[in-house]
C-alpha positions in Angstrom: -0.5 -0.1 0.0 1.1 3.3 -0.8 2.4 5.1 1.9 0.5 8.4 1.5 -2.9 5.8 1.6 -2.0 4.0 4.5 -1.8 7.0 6.8 -5.5 6.9 6.7 -6.2 3.9 8.0 -6.9 4.5 11.3 -9.3 7.5 10.7 -12.6 8.5 10.7 -14.5 5.3 12.5 -17.7 5.3 10.6 -16.2 7.5 7.6 -15.6 10.9 7.3 -19.3 13.0 6.8 -19.0 16.2 6.5 -22.7 16.8 6.5 -25.7 16.8 4.7 -25.3 19.1 0.9 -29.2 19.0 0.3 -29.9 20.1 3.4 -29.9 24.4 3.2 -28.6 25.0 7.0 -26.8 21.8 7.8 -23.5 22.9 10.5 -20.6 21.6 8.7 -17.6 22.1 10.9 -17.1 25.0 8.0 -19.8 26.4 10.6 -18.6 25.3 13.6 -15.8 27.5 12.8 -17.4 29.9 12.1 -18.9 29.9 16.2 -14.9 29.3 17.4 -13.7 32.5 15.6 -16.8 34.4 17.2 -20.0 34.7 14.8 -23.4 33.4 16.5 -24.4 30.0 16.2 -27.9 30.8 13.9 -29.4 27.1 14.6 -28.9 27.7 18.6 -30.4 30.7 18.9 -33.3 29.5 16.7 -33.5 26.5 18.9 -33.1 28.5 21.9 -35.9 31.6 20.6 -38.3 28.4 19.4 -38.2 30.4 16.0 -40.1 28.6 12.9 -39.6 30.4 10.0 -36.5 29.1 7.5 -33.0 31.4 7.8 -33.6 33.5 4.5 -30.5 35.3 4.1 -27.8 32.5 4.0 -27.1 29.0 2.9 -24.6 26.3 4.0 -21.1 26.2 1.5 -22.3 22.2 1.4 -25.5 23.1 -0.2 -24.4 26.0 -2.4 -21.7 23.3 -3.9 -24.2 21.1 -4.1 -26.6 23.6 -6.5 -23.4 24.3 -8.7 -21.9 21.2 -8.9 -24.2 18.5 -8.8 -28.0 19.3 -9.0 -29.0 19.4 -12.2 -25.8 18.2 -13.5 -25.4 14.5 -12.5 -29.2 13.3 -13.9 -27.9 10.1 -16.1 -24.4 10.2 -15.9 -21.7 7.9 -15.1 -20.0 9.0 -12.2 -16.6 8.7 -10.5 -16.2 9.9 -6.7 -13.1 9.9 -4.9 -12.5 9.6 -1.1 -16.4 9.4 -0.5 -15.9 9.2 3.4 -19.9 7.7 5.1 -20.8 8.9 1.6 -23.0 12.4 2.1 -22.0 13.7 -1.7 -22.6 9.9 -2.5 -26.2 9.3 -1.3 -26.8 13.0 -2.9 -25.5 12.3 -6.5 -27.4 9.3 -6.4 -30.8 11.1 -5.2 -29.8 13.6 -7.9 -30.5 11.1 -10.8 -27.2 9.5 -11.4 -26.8 6.5 -13.5 -24.3 4.8 -11.3 -22.0 5.8 -9.5 -18.3 4.7 -8.9 -17.1 5.2 -5.3 -13.0 4.9 -4.4 -12.0 5.3 -1.0 -8.4 4.6 1.2 -11.1 3.2 3.6 -13.2 -0.1 3.5 -17.0 0.3 3.2 -17.6 -1.4 6.0 -15.2 1.5 8.4 -16.7 4.0 6.7 -20.7 2.6 7.0 -20.8 3.5 3.8 -23.9 1.6 2.4 -26.0 1.5 6.0 -25.8 5.5 4.9 -25.7 5.8 1.2 -28.8 2.7 0.8 -29.9 1.1 3.8 -32.5 0.0 1.7 -30.3 -0.8 -0.8 -32.6 1.6 -3.1 -29.6 2.3 -4.9 -27.4 -1.3 -4.8 -27.6 -2.3 -8.3 -26.1 1.6 -9.2 -23.1 1.4 -7.4 -19.8 0.3 -7.3 -17.1 1.0 -4.2 -13.7 -0.1 -4.5 -10.7 0.4 -1.6 -7.5 1.8 -3.3 -4.5 1.3 -2.3 -2.4 4.1 -4.2 -3.1 6.6 -6.8 -3.4 4.4 -10.2 -7.6 4.9 -10.1 -7.6 1.2 -11.2 -11.5 0.0 -12.2 -11.8 -3.8 -12.3 -14.3 -3.1 -15.1 -12.8 -0.5 -17.0 -15.8 1.8 -16.9 -15.6 5.1 -18.5 -16.8 8.2 -16.7 -18.7 11.3 -17.8 -18.5 13.0 -14.5 -16.1 13.2 -11.7 -16.9 14.7 -8.0 -14.5 15.0 -5.1 -14.9 16.9 -2.1 -12.6 16.9 1.2 -10.3 14.5 -0.3 -7.4 16.3 -2.4 -6.7 18.5 0.6 -5.5 15.7 2.0 -3.1 14.4 -1.0 -0.2 16.3 -2.1 1.1 17.0 -5.3 3.4 14.4 -6.8 0.1 11.7 -5.3 -2.1 14.1 -7.0 -0.5 14.4 -9.9 -0.4 10.9 -10.8 -3.7 10.2 -9.1 -5.4 13.2 -12.3 -2.9 11.4 -14.7 -5.0 7.8 -14.0 -8.1 9.8 -13.5 -8.0 11.5 -17.0 -7.8 8.1 -18.0 -11.0 7.1 -17.1 -12.6 10.1 -18.5 -15.0 10.0 -21.6 -14.0 13.0 -24.2 -16.3 15.9 -23.0 -16.6 14.8 -19.1 -16.6 17.1 -16.6 -15.4 17.1 -12.9 -15.3 19.2 -9.7 -12.8 19.2 -6.9 -12.1 20.9 -3.9 -8.6 21.3 -3.2 -6.4 22.9 -0.7 -4.7 26.5 -1.3 -3.4 27.9 2.3 -3.2 31.0 0.6 -7.1 31.3 -0.1 -7.7 29.8 3.8 -5.6 32.4 5.3 -7.4 35.5 3.4 -10.7 33.5 4.4 -9.8 33.2 8.3 -7.7 36.5 7.9 -4.4 35.2 9.3 -1.2 35.6 7.7 0.5 33.7 4.7 4.1 33.4 3.8 3.8 32.0 0.1 7.7 31.4 0.9 7.7 29.4 3.9 4.7 26.7 3.7 4.7 24.1 6.2 2.1 21.1 5.4 0.6 20.2 8.3 -0.7 17.2 10.3 1.2 16.1 13.4 -1.3 17.7 15.9 -4.3 16.6 14.6 -2.9 13.1 13.1 -5.1 14.2 9.8 -2.7 14.8 7.0 -2.9 18.1 5.5 -1.2 19.3 2.1 -1.1 22.6 0.1 -1.9 22.4 -3.7 -2.6 25.7 -4.4 -4.7 27.0 -7.1 -2.1 28.0 -9.7 -0.7 25.0 -9.0 -3.5 22.6 -9.6 -4.6 24.3 -12.5 -1.3 24.2 -14.9 -1.1 20.6 -13.4 -5.1 19.6 -15.1 -3.7 21.4 -18.0 -0.8 19.8 -18.6 -3.0 16.3 -18.5 -4.7 17.5 -20.4 -8.0 18.7 -19.3 -9.7 22.3 -19.4 -10.0 24.5 -16.9 -13.5 25.8 -16.9 -13.1 27.7 -13.6 -10.4 27.3 -11.5 -12.9 28.4 -8.3 -16.6 28.2 -8.6 -17.1 30.2 -5.5 -18.9 28.2 -3.3 -16.5 28.1 -0.6 -14.5 30.6 0.8 -12.0 28.8 2.3 -11.1 25.6 -0.2 -11.5 26.3 -3.9 -13.6 24.0 -6.1 -12.5 23.5 -9.6 -14.6 22.9 -12.4 -12.6 20.9 -15.5 -13.6 19.1 -18.8 -11.9 16.1 -20.5 
């Protein structure tokens, strides 16, 4: 097993789960970070005051990502998802009408409790294939080709060499004209969003304290890597997430 992939083997018991992308106001870790930075916890205020009305002025970043990148885009398509975790985005993709979903993750479906969350009634079982990976080869046993790609919360944990290798292999799995959306890490964008200093000449990738490996890809590097691989970058950041760029590209 690739050493970088091996680093995830004991993490996220029950599967990484950022939240429900189809809930306009779900409190993801982004909302938790907002509260830590001094912003009001709107869901707590609503509960404390028995407010019946939906909050009208703001939407969850996950929901906005769902609207821009998944809803009205995946119906009838064959989708490749990298790093699904427990499957919050997988379920949203299937519910939005994807014909098939192939999910690749460093952890097993059992560890992630993937099928228990995504398809407890086996409604989609003949439309889902899940593979635990050991490297960045993007090996699909049946040689399936895909016309849609999605990944959120995965490539922020993979360093540049592994990311380049993965996308070279993803390119081979996608049909011509296929499009994709991928969330990446950019420490400069993150620093701007959090109001903290950023020194591009002294980037230190993290993970020692939290146990989770964090990478810095950078929007410019990632865009150039996609172009060198053969993709067309349609938008280097669609703007649905203020901390982590989401890149829109096409083969």
